[in-house]
N, C-alpha and C positions, 0 to 999 in steps of 0.2 A: 524581588528575590525569588529564587527557585525553591520555595518551600523551606523545609528544614535542611540546611546544608552545614557541613562541618567547617571548622576554622581551617581554611586552606593554607597550612604551613607545613614545611618539610622538617626533617629531623635536625636541621641546623637552626630551626626557629624562624626561618624566613617565611614571611606571609606573602600571599599572592592574591590578586583580584580574581574572583570566580570567572568573570567574563574572559579574562586572559587565558586561564587554564582551558576553558571550553574552546576558545579560538585555536589554541595550540593543538588540542585533540582533533578538532575537525580538520584542520590543515594537514596534520599527520596522516589521517585516514585518507584525505584527498591524494596524498602522496603514496598510498598503498599500505600504510601501517595496519596490521591486523591484531595487535595485542597491546597491552599496557607497556610491555617492555619495548616494543617497537616505537610507540608514541614517545616514551621517555628518551630513547636514543635519538629520535628525530629532533626533539626539542633541544637536546644538548649540542647538536650540530649547528644550531642557529647562531648567527652573529648578533652584535648589539643592535644594529639597525633593524634586523628582521624581528627581533624580540620587541623592539619599540613599536613596530607596526601592529603587533598583536596586543599591545598594552601591558607588556611585561618588562621588568628591569633585568631579571635573571631567569634562566631556564629552570623549570621545575624538574626534580628527579622523578624517576618512575614510581617510587613508593608513594610519593605525594599524589600522583594521578590515580593510582590504584585505590588508596584510602578514600579519596574524594568521591570517586565514581561508585564505590561500594556503598556509600551512605547518602548519595543524592536522592531527592524525591523524583523518581523517574517519571511519574505522571506529569508533574509540573515542567520538568525538562522537555518532555515531548511537546507539550502545548506551546512553550516558548519558542522552540526551534521550528515549529510548524507555521509560525506567523508569516515568515517570509514566503513560504510556498503557497499559502492561501492567497497572498497578494499577487502571485504570478501565475495562477492557473488559467487555463484556456477553456474554450467552450466547443461543444460538438453540436451542430444543428441549433445554435442559439442557446444551448444549455451547458452548464458545467456538469460533467458526468464523472462519478466517483465509484471506483471498484473497491470493495472491501473483502478481505480474505485473511485467513490465519496461517501462521507458520510456526513450527516448533524449533527452538534453538537447541538442537539435539546434543551438541557438544557440552552444554552446561549441565547435563544430567550427572548426578553423583549417586553414591550408594544410599545417601540419606535424603535426597531431594529429587523430585521430578524436574525434567527440563522445562523451562518457561515456554508457554505458548502465547504468541503475540499476534494481535489483530492489527492490521495496517489498512489505511485508506490511501488509494493511489488515484491521482488525476489521470483520466484516460488519455488526454491529448499530450500533456507535457511529460508524463511519466514521473512526476514528483510526488513525494509522500506528504500527505496532508495531516496525518496523525497516526498515533499508535497507542494501543492499549493492551494490557496484559490480562490474560484469562486467569481469574483467581483459582487457587488450588481447590479441587473438589467441585469445580464448576465446568462450564463449557463455553463454546464460542457464542451461543445464542444470546445470553444476557450481556456478554462482553461487547458484542456489536451494538446493542442498544445503548450501552454505557458510552461507547465511543461516539456515537451520534449525539448523545445528550451533552457530551463535552465540547462540541463544536459551538461556535458563536451562532445564535439563531439567524442573524442576518447573513452569515456566510452560507448556511445550509439552505436557506429559503431559495426555491427555484432550481435546486440541484436535482440530478437524477442519480439514484443509488442502485448499483448492480451488485448482487451477491449470489452465491451458489444456492442449490436447492435446500440445503440444511436450514436456511433462514426464511424459507417460504412459509411464514407463520403470520397469523392475523395480528398478533401483538406487535410484531416487527413492522408490519404494514401500517398499523396505527401510529407507531412512533414516527415513521417517515412522513406520512401524510400530515400528521399534526404539526410537523416542522415546516410545512409548506413545500416539501420536496415530492418527487415521484420515485416509484420503485420499478425495477424490472426483475421479476422472479422466475426462476425455472421451477416447473412443477414435476415432481417425481413421487416416489412411493410414500413419502411422509405426509402427503395430502391425497390419500387414495380416492376419496369422493370427487375431489376437484379434478384429479387426473383422469378418472373414468369419464366424467362429464366432458372433458376436453377431447378425449379420444372418440367420443360418440358424435361429435359435431360433424356436419356434412362437409368435410374439408374438400372432397372431390369436386364440389360445386363452387369452391372459392377460388378466384383467379390468383395466380402468383403475383405477389406485390413487388418483389424485388429479387434479383439474382446476382450472385457474384461468383467469380471463378478465380482460384489461386493455384499456381503451379510452383513446385519446388521440392527438393529433397526426394526426387524420384516419384512424386505423386502429384495428382491433380485433385483439388477439392472444389466441389461446386455446392453452393449454398442457395437454397430458395426459401422464401418466407411468405406465408399467407397470414393475413391479419384480418380480424373482424371485430366489430364493436361487441361489448359484452352482451351475450344473449339474454333476452328477457323470456326465459323459459320456465315453466312450472317446475319447482323443485331444484332449480339451479343453486349450487352451493353458495352460501353467503361468504364474502371475503371483502374486507375493508378496501374501498377505493378502486376496485377493478374498473378500468375503462375499456381495455382491449385485451383480446386473447390472440395467441399466435401459434402457428405450427412451423417449426424450423426443420428443414430436411437437409442433411449433409450427405453428399455422395462423394466418396473418396475412391479414386482409381489408382491402383498401384500394380505395376507389372501386369496390366490387363485385367486385373480382378477388382470388382467393385464391392464396396461395403456401404450400407445405407444406415444412417441413424436419424431417427425422428424425435425431436424434443418439443415439448409444449411449454409455453411461457404466458405469463400474465403481466400486465403493467397498469399503473394508475394514470399514465400519460394518455391523453386523448389523441385521436387521429390527426387533429390539427397540429398538435405539438410533436407527435411522433408518427409520421407516415411510415410505411413499411421499410423504406431504405434507411431512414434514420434509426428506427428501432433495430434493424439488423446490424447497423454500425455499433450501437450501444452493446448489443449482445456479444458481438465478436470482440469488441474492445475490452470487455470484462477480463478476458484471459490474459491481457497484457500484464496484470499484476503478478502472474506466475513467471512470465518471461523477463519482464523488465525490473522486477524487484526481488522476488524469492530466488530465482535462478542466479541472479547477479550476486546476492549475498551468499548463496551456497557455493557457487563455483568461483567467482572472481575474488571474493573476500574469504572463501573457505570457512564460512561461519560454523558449519556443523562440526568442524575439527578444532574450533577455538577452545583454549584451555581456561578462558575467563569464566569463573564459576562462583565467585564470592557474592553473596547477598544479591543486590539488584544490579551488580556490574554487568552480567550478560545482557540485560535489557538496555543498559546505558550504551554498551558497545553497539548493539543493534540500532539504537537511535542515532549514534554517530555515523554508522554506515548508511542509514536512511538519509541523513542530512547530506553526506558526501555525494550520494547518488543524485539527490535532488539538485544540489548545486551544479554538478556536472551536466545534468540534463538542461538546466536553465542556461548554462554557458554554451549549449549547442552540441555537446558531445553525444554521439549515438553509440559508441563503443566505450563502455566504462573501463574495460581492461586497457584499452589504448590510452584513455585519459589518465589512468593511474600511472602508467609508465611515463607519460609526458610530464606529469607533475613531480614524479620521483626524481627526475634529473636535476631539478633546481628548486630549492625551497621557496624562492621568490615567486615562482609560477603558482604554487599551491596557495600561498598567502594572497596573491593578487586575485586569484580565482574566487577565493572565499570572501574577500572584501568587496568585490565588484560585481558579483553575479546578479 
């Protein structure tokens, strides 16, 4: 069971299996539904055979879906729906690599409540969502990321690589990751001043370039070079749990003949044997896929920030349904989520088949 769930019945007294209601909701979102009203309308258009495929005898009305999702245990729902994606994730350089980052559901803000801020974990290779956690009110992303990691099955997390942004470059987070048998890749910025200063003073001019990549598009050319060395054994070097390598990443972007250069420093608990420069560079670049392949899709394709779903935990449940739909479409081989939604919107059987066979 999904934690504490209400008795799923509508105003006519009709009862429904929870799994069937969730299946309808996921399929409706696969077909482009953005609200409870749209989910309810999509369900009412299903014929008897289509409802039967989803485990339902009759279509639920919109109010039933709204009441149910406002009262579901969202933590448990996220864990259940993530089981499929954990089984289908891929590896980069022999490792499963997971990006973790947060996003605020801005449309759910009300006069009396702040908008929920959700932490999601995305598989670098497949682009599927492996989990989601809400940041408690009056807290922040830092403990929420640790809670998300703690909620994963230890056997799943063992051997993974976790990439996060500079906010999470903290010794306590490193301990959590290393204790789980995973490795981290952290960006070092101003919240670790001693470590950043130590990294900047290393003799990088004497370190050979380990890997180079060039990418052109949108009127610009970006060249990335990375230099990597084993953790220095220097007097006074700042202590940090698990560091095995440090890196300097240089990004040179040329647009309209003008160059801009950005230098970023990184640390990782992965050894040179597990993460040579080209692999480490791929992990670093892959981290930002969570912005383009998840957050941007929810904002633009699903118009999440303008959603009017605001009751109780319903905004998070809708975000979970969007995550699930995106993951299913990625597993089915779709690279354009907008194209996939239009494809499945034309025929309910397509959405149902996609959800049941991904």
